[in-house]
C-alpha positions in Angstrom: -92.5 -75.6 -32.2 -89.3 -77.0 -30.7 -86.2 -77.4 -32.8 -85.4 -81.0 -31.6 -87.6 -84.0 -30.7 -86.4 -86.5 -28.2 -88.1 -89.9 -28.4 -87.8 -91.9 -25.2 -89.3 -94.7 -23.1 -89.9 -93.1 -19.7 -89.3 -96.3 -17.6 -85.7 -96.6 -19.1 -82.9 -95.1 -17.1 -80.7 -95.0 -20.3 -83.4 -92.9 -22.0 -83.6 -90.6 -19.0 -79.9 -90.1 -19.2 -80.3 -88.8 -22.7 -82.9 -86.3 -21.4 -80.4 -85.0 -18.8 -77.7 -84.4 -21.5 -80.1 -82.7 -23.8 -81.3 -80.4 -21.1 -77.8 -79.7 -19.9 -76.8 -78.7 -23.5 -79.6 -76.1 -23.4 -81.2 -77.5 -26.6 -84.7 -76.4 -27.5 -86.6 -79.8 -27.6 -89.8 -81.5 -27.0 -90.1 -84.9 -25.4 -92.2 -87.6 -26.9 -93.0 -90.8 -25.0 -93.0 -93.6 -27.7 -94.0 -96.4 -25.3 -95.7 -99.1 -27.5 -94.9 -97.2 -30.7 -91.4 -98.2 -31.6 -92.5 -101.0 -34.0 -95.0 -98.9 -35.9 -94.3 -98.2 -39.6 -94.1 -94.5 -38.7 -91.4 -94.9 -36.1 -89.4 -97.5 -38.1 -89.3 -95.1 -41.0 -87.3 -92.8 -38.8 -85.5 -95.3 -36.7 -85.2 -98.8 -38.4 -83.3 -100.2 -35.4 -86.5 -99.4 -33.3 -84.3 -98.3 -30.4 -84.5 -95.4 -28.0 -83.5 -92.7 -27.1 -83.7 -91.2 -30.6 -83.1 -87.5 -31.2 -84.6 -85.9 -34.2 -83.1 -82.7 -35.6 -83.9 -80.7 -38.8 -81.5 -81.4 -41.7 -79.4 -83.8 -39.5 -77.9 -86.4 -41.8 -77.9 -90.0 -40.8 -74.2 -90.8 -40.4 -74.6 -94.3 -39.0 -71.7 -96.7 -39.4 -71.2 -100.2 -38.1 -68.0 -101.3 -36.4 -65.8 -102.9 -39.1 -64.2 -106.3 -38.9 -60.8 -106.2 -37.3 -59.2 -108.7 -39.6 -57.5 -106.7 -42.4 -57.7 -103.6 -40.3 -53.9 -103.0 -40.5 -54.0 -102.7 -44.3 -57.1 -100.6 -44.3 -56.4 -98.0 -41.6 -53.7 -96.3 -43.6 -56.1 -95.7 -46.5 -58.5 -94.0 -44.1 -60.7 -94.8 -41.1 -64.4 -95.6 -41.4 -66.3 -96.8 -44.5 -65.7 -93.4 -46.2 -62.0 -93.1 -45.2 -62.6 -89.7 -43.5 -60.4 -90.4 -40.5 -56.6 -90.3 -40.9 -55.5 -93.8 -39.8 -51.9 -92.7 -39.5 -52.9 -91.2 -36.2 -54.1 -93.5 -33.3 -56.6 -91.1 -31.7 -59.7 -92.3 -33.6 -59.6 -95.5 -31.7 -60.4 -93.7 -28.4 -62.5 -90.8 -29.7 -65.6 -92.3 -28.0 -63.8 -92.1 -24.7 -63.7 -88.3 -25.0 -67.5 -88.3 -25.6 -67.9 -90.3 -22.4 -65.9 -87.8 -20.4 -62.3 -88.9 -20.6 -59.8 -86.0 -20.7 -57.3 -85.4 -23.5 -54.4 -85.3 -21.0 -55.2 -88.8 -19.8 -55.5 -90.1 -23.4 -52.1 -88.6 -24.3 -50.5 -90.6 -21.4 -51.5 -93.9 -22.9 -51.0 -93.2 -26.6 -48.3 -95.9 -26.8 -50.8 -98.4 -25.6 -53.3 -97.3 -28.2 -50.7 -97.8 -30.9 -49.7 -101.2 -29.6 -53.4 -102.3 -29.6 -53.8 -101.1 -33.3 -50.7 -103.2 -34.2 -52.2 -106.2 -32.5 -55.5 -105.7 -34.3 -53.6 -105.8 -37.6 -52.5 -109.4 -36.9 -56.0 -110.8 -36.3 -57.1 -113.7 -38.4 -60.7 -114.3 -39.6 -62.6 -117.1 -38.0 -62.8 -120.3 -40.1 -66.2 -121.2 -41.6 -67.7 -123.7 -39.2 -70.2 -125.4 -41.5 -69.9 -127.8 -44.5 -69.0 -126.2 -47.8 -70.6 -127.3 -51.1 -67.4 -127.2 -53.2 -69.3 -127.4 -56.5 -71.4 -124.4 -55.7 -68.4 -122.6 -54.2 -66.5 -123.1 -57.5 -69.4 -121.6 -59.5 -69.6 -118.7 -57.1 -65.8 -118.1 -57.4 -66.2 -117.7 -61.2 -69.1 -115.3 -60.8 -67.2 -113.3 -58.2 -64.1 -113.0 -60.4 -66.2 -111.8 -63.3 -68.6 -109.5 -61.4 -67.2 -108.5 -58.0 -63.4 -108.6 -58.1 -62.9 -105.3 -60.1 -64.0 -103.5 -56.9 -63.5 -106.0 -54.1 -60.2 -107.3 -55.4 -58.3 -110.6 -55.7 -57.3 -112.8 -52.8 -54.2 -114.7 -52.0 -52.8 -116.8 -49.1 -49.3 -117.2 -47.7 -47.5 -120.5 -47.1 -49.5 -121.0 -43.8 -52.8 -120.5 -45.7 -53.3 -117.3 -43.9 -54.9 -114.4 -45.9 -52.5 -111.8 -47.3 -54.2 -108.5 -46.4 -54.4 -105.8 -49.0 -55.9 -102.3 -48.7 -59.5 -101.9 -50.0 -60.3 -99.9 -53.1 -61.8 -96.4 -52.6 -64.8 -95.8 -54.9 -65.9 -92.2 -55.4 -69.7 -91.9 -54.9 -70.1 -90.4 -58.3 -69.0 -93.6 -59.9 -71.8 -95.5 -61.6 -70.7 -98.6 -59.6 -71.8 -97.0 -56.3 -75.5 -97.3 -55.4 -75.1 -96.9 -51.7 -77.1 -94.0 -50.1 -75.3 -90.7 -49.4 -76.4 -90.6 -45.7 -73.0 -91.2 -44.3 -71.3 -88.9 -46.8 -73.7 -86.0 -46.2 -72.8 -86.2 -42.5 -69.3 -85.0 -43.4 -70.3 -81.3 -43.5 -67.9 -78.4 -43.4 -69.1 -77.7 -39.8 -68.2 -81.3 -38.9 -64.8 -81.0 -40.5 -64.1 -77.8 -38.5 -65.1 -79.6 -35.3 -62.6 -82.4 -36.0 -59.9 -79.8 -36.8 -60.5 -77.9 -33.6 -60.8 -80.9 -31.3 -58.6 -81.0 -28.1 -56.6 -84.0 -29.4 -56.0 -82.6 -32.9 -52.4 -84.1 -32.9 -54.0 -87.6 -32.6 -57.4 -87.2 -34.2 -57.6 -85.6 -37.7 -59.5 -86.0 -40.9 -58.4 -86.6 -44.4 -59.4 -83.9 -46.8 -59.1 -86.2 -49.8 -61.6 -88.7 -48.4 -65.2 -88.6 -47.3 -66.7 -88.4 -50.8 -67.1 -92.1 -51.5 -67.0 -95.5 -49.9 -64.5 -98.3 -49.7 -65.3 -101.5 -51.4 -64.4 -103.6 -48.4 -62.1 -106.6 -48.7 -64.3 -109.7 -48.2 -62.0 -111.9 -46.0 -64.3 -113.7 -43.5 -67.4 -112.0 -45.0 -69.7 -114.8 -43.7 -69.1 -113.5 -40.1 -69.4 -109.8 -40.8 -73.2 -109.5 -40.8 -75.2 -107.3 -40.8 -74.0 -105.8 -44.0 -73.3 -102.5 -45.7 -71.7 -99.5 -44.0 -74.8 -98.9 -41.8 -75.6 -102.6 -41.0 -78.9 -102.5 -42.7 -78.9 -105.9 -44.4 -79.0 -109.1 -42.3 -77.5 -111.6 -44.7 -75.5 -112.2 -47.9 -78.7 -113.6 -49.5 -80.6 -110.4 -48.7 -77.7 -108.3 -49.9 -77.9 -110.0 -53.3 -81.7 -109.4 -53.4 -83.1 -106.2 -54.9 -83.7 -103.7 -52.0 -87.5 -103.9 -52.2 -87.3 -107.6 -51.4 -85.0 -107.3 -48.3 -86.1 -107.7 -44.7 -86.8 -104.3 -43.2 -86.7 -105.2 -39.6 -84.5 -107.8 -37.8 -83.1 -108.3 -34.4 -79.4 -108.1 -33.3 -80.2 -109.9 -30.0 -77.6 -112.7 -29.5 -76.3 -112.0 -33.0 -73.0 -113.8 -32.3 -74.6 -117.0 -31.1 -74.8 -120.1 -33.3 -78.6 -120.3 -33.2 -78.7 -116.8 -34.8 -76.7 -117.8 -37.9 -78.4 -119.1 -40.9 -76.0 -121.0 -43.2 -78.6 -121.0 -46.0 -78.7 -117.2 -46.3 -75.2 -116.6 -44.8 -76.2 -114.2 -42.0 -78.7 -113.5 -39.3 -81.8 -115.5 -38.9 -84.9 -113.3 -39.7 -88.3 -114.2 -38.1 -91.2 -114.3 -40.4 -93.7 -111.4 -40.0 -96.6 -112.4 -37.7 -94.8 -115.4 -36.3 -94.4 -116.4 -32.7 -90.7 -116.0 -33.2 -91.1 -112.4 -34.2 -93.4 -111.8 -31.2 -90.8 -113.3 -28.9 -88.0 -111.2 -30.4 -90.1 -108.0 -30.1 -90.9 -108.8 -26.4 -87.3 -109.5 -25.5 -86.0 -106.4 -27.3 -88.6 -104.3 -25.5 -87.8 -105.7 -22.1 -84.1 -105.0 -22.6 -84.9 -101.5 -23.8 -86.6 -100.8 -20.5 -84.1 -102.7 -18.4 -86.3 -105.7 -17.5 -84.1 -108.5 -18.7 -84.9 -111.7 -20.7 -87.8 -113.2 -18.9 -90.9 -113.1 -21.1 -94.1 -112.2 -19.5 -97.0 -111.2 -21.7 -98.4 -108.5 -19.5 -100.2 -105.4 -20.7 -98.4 -103.4 -18.0 -95.1 -104.2 -19.5 -96.0 -104.6 -23.2 -99.1 -103.1 -24.7 -101.5 -105.8 -25.8 -102.0 -104.0 -29.1 -98.4 -104.8 -30.1 -99.0 -108.5 -29.7 -102.4 -108.5 -31.4 -100.8 -106.5 -34.2 -98.9 -109.7 -35.0 -102.1 -111.7 -35.2 -101.4 -113.4 -31.9 -103.4 -113.7 -28.7 -101.9 -113.9 -25.3 -102.7 -117.6 -25.2 -101.1 -118.2 -28.6 -97.8 -116.7 -27.4 -97.9 -118.4 -24.0 -98.3 -121.8 -25.8 
């Protein structure tokens, strides 16, 4: 039995690129074509984002993180990069670590270190976007009282300067063992001793280094501009504030990030992404669009068994004619 499993959609060039890298790395793997299976309960249990390629490995922790909001970044980076503070934010290299993965050379990165530092200073001056919809001041006042009593011990108090711009403060680091932390350990378990050694031995160690005092808890993020920071939690697993305040068993388990920054995808009632109801035409449309993008076919929707297995549409309780209407 192979050590690794690579789940791919064979018509996708991006998926085939992953196959090339896995082969070049000399990994012992088996290849599984998951065409028409990425929305099944079995696949979603392993890959909630239902995206491919997806590499399965034994005992490999899920260290997924979402990109943080840039407003307030200047105050946070010095406390530690990422949701667990593992990266030393005093060094600018973490901002370009992904370029090394993509093939950039350390020598080239060193040549533009000053530009990286200038960009990070610019990020620290970003302001959050103003809320674009009407605000119910009565409900907001009630929410402010609840927040102060329940949430502020971790997420902090908030002030503004003379120009009504937010005064950024660093977030509070909460050890995972604290009774206040109920977030899963997936990200923390990814900070293994082997991973730390790799960071220490990287070819840009003077610019990229970890913090030995971090990585065993999560930041309680500052909530400036929180309405625009969906999806929520460190792994982006919750689509809206309303869902975040709902017990986990009652939260949506699948939602699309397609056009997530567009006005039509924002729900002012739930404060976050719109979520199609299971079995609806909207969900079928979203699934079809996501599938077509996954295999490089674009946005045009054509219900064609050659492109989208009919079983996937019928699984939603829709016939071809229903969707075409």
